[in-house]
N, C-alpha and C positions, 0 to 999 in steps of 0.2 A: 470671390473668396476673400475673407477678411485678412487684412494685413496685420500679423502679430506685432511687428515693430511699431506700427502706427498706434495700435491699441495700447502697447506698453508705454509709449511716450505720452498718450492722453492721460494714463493713470499717474504718470510722473507729474504732469502739469496740474492735475487736480488734487495733488497731495496736500494734506493739511499744512498750514503755514508754519506750525511749530516744529515740523520735522526738518531740522536744519541739516543740510548736506549740499555738496557740490551739485550744480545743475548737470554737469557732464559725467559725473561718477557712475550713474546707472547705465549709461551707454557703454562705458569702459567694461563694466561687469556683465553686460548683456550676454556676450558670447562665451563667457567662462564661469558664470555663476555656479557655485557649488562644486566646481572641479579644481583639483590642485594644479598649480602652475609651477612647473619645474624651472630651475635656473637655466637660462638659455645658452649655456656654454659648458665646456667640459672642465669642471673644477678639478678633477683628478689630474688631467693633463697639465693644467696650469700649476698645480701644486708640485707635481713631479718634475717638470722641466724647469719651472721658475724657482721654486723654493728649495727643493731637495737636490737639484743638480747644478744650480748656478750660485756661485759663492757671493757675487755682488748682490743679487736679489735676497739671498738668505741673510746676509749681514745687514742689509737695509731694513728688512722686516724686524730682525732682532734688535737693532739699535732703536727703532721707533717704539717697539713694544716695551722693551726694558726701560727706556727713558720715561715714557708716559706712565707706566705702571709704578715707577718709583716715586711719583709725586704724592706727597701727603694730602689728605682731604681736609677741608674746612667746612663747617656747617654753621649756617646763620639762621636765626629766627628773626626776621625783619633785619634790623641793624645790629643785633646782638650776636656775638660769636659764642657758640656753645662748645665747651670742651668735653662734655660727656652727653651722650644721647644714644638710644637704641639703634638709630640709623647708622651712626658712626661705628658702633660695635658690629653691626651686620656687615658693613663694608670691610672692616678690619678682619673679621672672621666669618666669611660667607658660608662655609660649610666645613665638615669635619676633615675633608681631604685636602683643602687648599687654604692658603692665606690670601689676604686681599691682593697682594702683589701678584701672586700666581694667577688668580682669577682674572685680573685686568691685563696681565701679559697675554693670556689666551684670547681675551676680548679684542685687544688691539691687533694681535697677530692675525686672527681670522678676518678682521676688517681689511687688513692690507692684502691678504692672499685672495680672499673671496669677494671683497667689496661689501660684505654683509656680516653682521655679528648679531647673535641671538643670546639673550640672557633670560633664564627662567627663575621665577620667584616661587618659593614654597612657603605657604602660609599655614599656620596652626592656630586654631581658635580665633581666626580673624586677624592675626598678627603676623608680620613677616618674620620668617625664621631662617631661611637659607637661600642662597643664590647659586646658580649653576650657569656656565657658558655652554651652549649647545653647538655641535658641529653644523656649519651652514650647508654642507652638501647633503645632509640628511633632512633638512627642513624644506617643506613646501607650503606656500601660501594658498589658502582657499578663499577666493574672493566672494564677498557677500553682495547683497542687493545694492548697497551704497557704494560699491567699488573698492572699498577697503577690505582687507582680510577679515573674515569672520571666524577663522580658525587657522591653526597651523598643524600640519601633519609631520611627525617625526618618525622616520623609517629606519629600522635596524634589523638586518638578517630576515627580511620578509615580514617582520612585525611592524605594525603601524599604530602609533599613539596619536590621537587627535587632541589638540590643546585648544579649547574654545577661546575666542577673544570677544571682547565687548565689556563696556564699563571699565572696571579695573582689570586690565588684561594681565595675565600671569607671565606674558612673554614681552620683552622689550626687543624690538628689531631696529637696529641702526644700520643705515646703508650709506655708502658714498654715492654721489650724484651719478645717475645714468640717464642720458638723454633719450634712450631708445627702449626703456623698460619702465613699467608702472609699479613693479613690485620688488625688483632686485637692483642692487647697486653694481657699479663697475669698479673692479679692483685695479690698483696700479700695475699688477702683473699683466693684465690684459693690454693696457696701453704700452707696456714695455715688451710685449711678446716678440716682436720682430727683432729688437735689440738682443733679447735673451737668446733667440735662435742663433743669431750671428755669433754671440759670445760663446755659446755652447758648441757651435760648429767649429769655431776657431780652436777651442780646446780639444775637440775630437780629432781635428786635422793634425794638431801637434802630437797627440797621443799616437795616431796612426803612423806619423813620420818616425817617432821614436821606436815603435814596434817594427818598423821597416829598417832598422839599423841606422836611423837618422839620414837615410839616403832618399832623395826624391825619386819618383817613378821614372822609368826610362825603358829603353829597348835595346836588345842585342841584335845588331845588324850583321848578317853574314855577307862578307865580301869575298866570294870565292875567286879563284884564279881565272875562271872562265865566265864569260858574260852569261847571266841568267842562271848561274849555278845555285842550287839549293841544298840544304842539309837533308840527309836521308831521314827516313822515319825513325830509325833507331837512334841516330844522332840527336834529333829534335827532342825525343822523349827523355834521353839521358841528360840533356842540357837542362830541361825543365826540372827534372828530379834533383840534380845537383844544386841548382839555384835555390830551390825550396828548402833543401836540407842543410845547406852549408852557408848561405848568404842572406836569407831572409830572417826577420825576427830580431828582437832586442838582444838575444843571447849571442848572435853572430855579429854584433856591432863592432866595426873596426877591422873585420877580417877582409883582407884584400881579395878582389875579384880576379880570378885567373882565367884569362881569355886565350883560347886556342887560336891557331892560325886562321885568319879570315873573319874573325869576330871583332866587332867594334861596339862600344857602349855609346848610346845616344840618349841624352836626357830629354824627357818628354813632358816634364812638369815645370810649373813656374816656381821659382825660389821664393822663400819668405820675403826677401827684399823686394822682388818684383811685385808681390801681392801687397806690400806694405802691411805685412801680417800683424806686427805688434801694434801699430797705430790703429788699424781697423778694430782690433780687439779692445783697445783702450777707449776708442770712440763709442763702441757699443756699451762698454761699462759705464761711461759717463751718461749715456742716454738712459740706462737703467736707473742710475742714481737720481737723475732728473725726475723720472716718473714718480719716485718715492719721496722726493723732496729732501734727499740727503746730500750734503755737499761732498763732491768727489774726493776732496782732500781728506775727509774723515775716513774714507774707505781705502786710502793708500793708492788711489789711481793717479799715475803721473800725468803731467802735461796740463794740469788745471791751475791757473794762477789767478782765479777770480778773487780769492780772499788773501788778505795781506799776511795772515798767520793762522795757526790752528785754533787759537782762541776765538778769533772773529768767525771762523767757520762753524765752530761749536755753538756760538751764540746765535748765529743765523739758523742753525738746525733747530734749536729750542724755540726761537721766536717764530719761525716760519712754518714748522712742521709739528713739533710735539705739543706746544701749548694750545694751538687751535684745535687739535684732535682731543686733548684733554678737556677743553672747554665745551666742545660738542657733547662729550660723554657726561660732563657734569650737568649740563642743561637737560639732557635726556633723562638722567637718573632723578633729577629734581622733579620733573614732570611725572615720571613713572612711580617713584617711591614716596615723594614728598607728601602727596595727598593721603597716604595711608597713616600719617601721624598728625597730631594736633599742631597748630601753629603754622606760620608762613615760612616753611623751611626752604633753604636754598643751599645746595652743595656747590663748592668751588675748590679749586686746587690751590696749594700753597707754593707759589713761585719763589717765595723768599728762601726756601730750602734748596734751591738749585744753585750749585756753585758756579756754573757757567754764566749765570746772570748776575753775579755779585757786582760786577762793574756797573751795570745799569742801575742796580739797586742803590749802590753807594752814591751814584750821581744824582738819583732822585732824592734821596734823603738829604744830600747836601743842599740841593735847591730849596727843598721845603724848609730846612733848618734856617736858611737865610731869609725866609719870608716872615719878617717881623709883624706884618699886618694880620697874620693868621693866629688864632688861638691854638692852644694845645690840642683841643678836641678836633678842630679843623685840620690841623697837621696830621693827626692820626688818620682821619678820613682820607686825606689827600694821598697818603702812602699805602692805602688799601686796608687799613684797620678801621673797625667801627669806632664810633664815638665812645661807646662803653663796652665793657666785656663782662659777661655774666656766665657763671657756671650753673648749668641747669640740666635736669634729667627729665625726659618726657617718655611716656609710655605710648604704645600704639593706640590709634583711635579705634573705638569699638563700633563707630557708626558705619 
């Protein structure tokens, strides 16, 4: 009986030299070609427990998304900075319902929550017209023969829209690194899932304690006058009913417990001090912030003395988390959208508009100003500006 895998690999080895692709990609796609591959985790549970129910994760995602989306965009054609261009207009006004900041806030938020972000380009008459961010839990990659997605399926309410890929793909998929998946990224929420569960459980425990009149669990022990004496059935039921009606719940907080003869209260739970309740919750909060790359000081988490002051923490947040994320997006957009216009276009962010980095910027400008061996043009280039600046407008390429 012929071996289909051996025959397939023979076809791969005899493929024409001009078909450029990875040697191992066909093997990756062999068992799933043409079939959609779902995200291998419960996105809804991560979003519910992590983003919607945990204040630390929620604030971390918001801080990263809002900071990165607030960065102004710069566009270069070679070394020349363009102040006007259709690509800049598209990014500033991506569609009728969103501004550029709103679009990229959704883009960065999905990347933090799901590890994946998808952006769709709508073209009219061969020219880019609108951009939309798509929900990652509704997207499925359909692997092709080369191992890369040949299409994406977007599913809503039982309806499926297939978006083909190839050449100039209408979908940009950016993902965070995932060592165990070929098609989907890993979100910071996944890495922080254990700490989020601990933090949420601590909050739930505190809520339950308040609902129980801020009293820990315990037992009423009957110590009758005779050895081995027990409450009668009627006495036992009456005692349970009175406890439930008169002493349990937040409405009965502070009401004294009236014990009849022979009854004694014995605590059966560990106190918050015994469990080191507050410190355990703060430790979980710091671990969540660590997964997202947000300094705990910016989130108001006590007990973190890593940074000398709030300004230093804010600068570390921008340098270590926000700018690298914005840089990845700029490079992805350049490769995805730049080829649709004439010229050698390159998108980048304008870090000079970030107040948190003003001290770094002032120090750089002071060092460059003292460099007498540099010309004015070289000084401009050293501080991130091109040697020349040209105002130019380009139309979309019709090729």
